[in-house]
Phi, psi and omega in degrees: 000320187276159170063064173281111188269118179265108183244111186295338180261006175234344184221025185290334175294316178297321179301316181292323179297320178293320182295331180248046191308318190264330191292339180285345181271358182248132175273101184283128176221207182298331178283007187302315181297319179295320180296316179297318178301317179298319179299312182296322180292332181279349181256122178304149184303323181295336181267349182286339177229152182261331193304316184286347181264351187268140175247136179233141171214138175257121180290160181305332179275005175097357180282122179273137179240126181240119185238137176224112178283133177215106191260020184287341178209152184280053181229168184210146170243125177251124183229136173237126186245130176254136182278064180209127176211199184296337178293342181266358180277170180241161180303131179095347179229041179288151180094357183298319183299317182287321177297318179296324175303317177298317184291339180295349179256013184263003169106163176235191179294333184251342182240117182289170184301327181262352187287327183302304181295323181298315182296319179294313182294318179299332178265017174074021184255176174230152182214162175189181178208156179208148182239142178223190175297325191254343189204166166231130186229150180227142181216155171227129174254120189220165165299142187303330183280001180249017184299332182298330179299313179295319181301314183290319182292316184287321178293327179295312185278350172293332185237343190239020182300135176258126182247104182260146181301316181296317177298318181298313182298321178295311183291327175297320177295322178298315180295320179296320177293323176300319178296319179300315184288317188274334185238303184300322182260012180237102186303320181293317179297320178297319179297315181294325176297316179292328175299312179300320180292338180267320183291323180258137179244323179255320185294142177292357171297352184284341178252156187286150179299319182286346177094156173284146184301319181296322178292317179302319181295334182268347183296148178236165177296331177294321176301316181293319180297316178298318180295318179298312181294331182282318192252339183262080177214160188307313183290350178256017182220165170210155181251138172235127177232128177229135176149202188271086178210168171249128185297332178296334178269317187285319185302314177299327179291321176295319179297321179292322183285320188249344189294334183274355179290130180304146187295312185068193180235137175283124180294158178297129182259355180289133178226151180294147174246154183291142173289167178305137178285136187251010179177159183297142171243141185216133177230151177234128179243131178248117181217158173297122182198160179275325184226154173287172181200142174214154184226136168252131180232136183234135175292128182218164177280168173259197188291355176292346178237141182301331181299338182296327179287330174295321179294329174300316180293320179299317179300322179291316177302322186282322192214008183269099179099166185285348175263002180291161189298309183291320179296315181296318184285311189272328184266312188271315186274303184274345181052050180260338189223153172277321183205159181206147182207140172243143183214144179232130182272076183297318191258030172276152183290323179248162176307141187229215188238144165260124187237144171237120181242139183228135172252097183292157172290156180303142174070009177278145180288120183298330179293324178291321179296313181295323178299320179295322176296314181299324179295322178290325177292320177295323179299322177298326183280334188251332183243131177292139177291151180288157179300320180295315182294319179294318180295322179297317179297317178298318179298319179299313182294316182295314181297318179297319179298317181289314180299323181299332181282000175292340181260129177293330179296315181283336170299314178295319180299316184290323175299316182292318181296320176293319178299321181290322184276325184208287178191143178298338181293345178276001188297326182274004175282345189298302184297316179301316181292322177295317181297331183279353181290129180247165181302321180292333175294321179300312179299313184296312183290318177299322180289335181275320189250322188270061185235157184303319183294344182254010187251149169240126184247126178241129184236132175260121176256115185288139173254149178294151179298146179290146177290134179289138178288124181296144179293146172302145186302318182296316180296320181297320180294316180296320180296316181296330181294333184262007178278000000 
């Protein structure tokens, strides 16, 4: 249940699928515009946007509180987000954010190591945590009348975490084993990790969230304690609560639980960004695998620039659904690939990557597969998309955005992600910005960013599995005797 690790170079396809949770279940055709209109008409105007419904207050110690009342069910999600992720780590000490996330469940002076999970479960709740490049977040989903449990537990461990040497050594070993399973033994994950290390040269996005194995082995409990004292303080965190509550009742309770925590200092969040890429970068990884795999990654802006919303539409045009351009061309027509996906990191704090990943069919020429992808990217730059195709992509994005707000958990998540990247107040810019994208914007943005000089290409070449070493005869006989 604990420690949900968000790794952009190992699960970005899943991330995009979650973000567009509903639109994949609809077969979009000519009635798409009518369907979206019907959806919008069925949603009260007050529910179509979040900004006017959200209440914000910054406590005297610098802790920001973001509240959104949603009374459709007697439940609540309490989330606390810290502005610290792998981008805040330093060379030689990668993986600290994720290790500290594990240690946050090891107890305080008043709450034992096993008590946190026990208390949540006894009160019928669920909990988890996740680490990314930009943040570390913790949440509890509970019946609305049990919110005090989350308030007391989270305020306690924000200031009173106990870091024991034995616990640290255990959790460090867990993280190292996690890295072996998720990255070392996963050819695609390993490829994506190497892609990030190649595409970025200055930005700390270049190292993996889970950390390099050598760095993890060198970390000490003192490193974790220093990191905790530096980054886990009120001005470097914010709370998001969505659900069945009245802010007049909940806000004083939050103030009582968190208001007495010393302010501390918010660490500097500025980090270097990569200069413009001046030529293609290409890496080849050879690993035991069943199928090849390749990724094209392009440096692009995040939501701080209007072009980022155009890139959202481009990603949808390219790969969202079986009628999308890349799927239709490479999977259905040319039969070159098993699967294909395009993804854009809209809500990263710093400029990130637009990626196209392809899983070719066995024995297909990788050069032919890449050529087909390049032709579709060039087509975006040279030919205006049709009005129907553009409208369909916008409808997919808009419907997915609206459907996603059906969940109080994802309402809280989207507010927090926008707050982390820019401000939660930008949350209602999404639909408006998507609607404003024109065909000429698609051509302009594709011509600016999706070009060879701005790309990093990572290719996985599968190697046959190694032959297993036969067991010694004596051992084999003894083993068979006990079967």
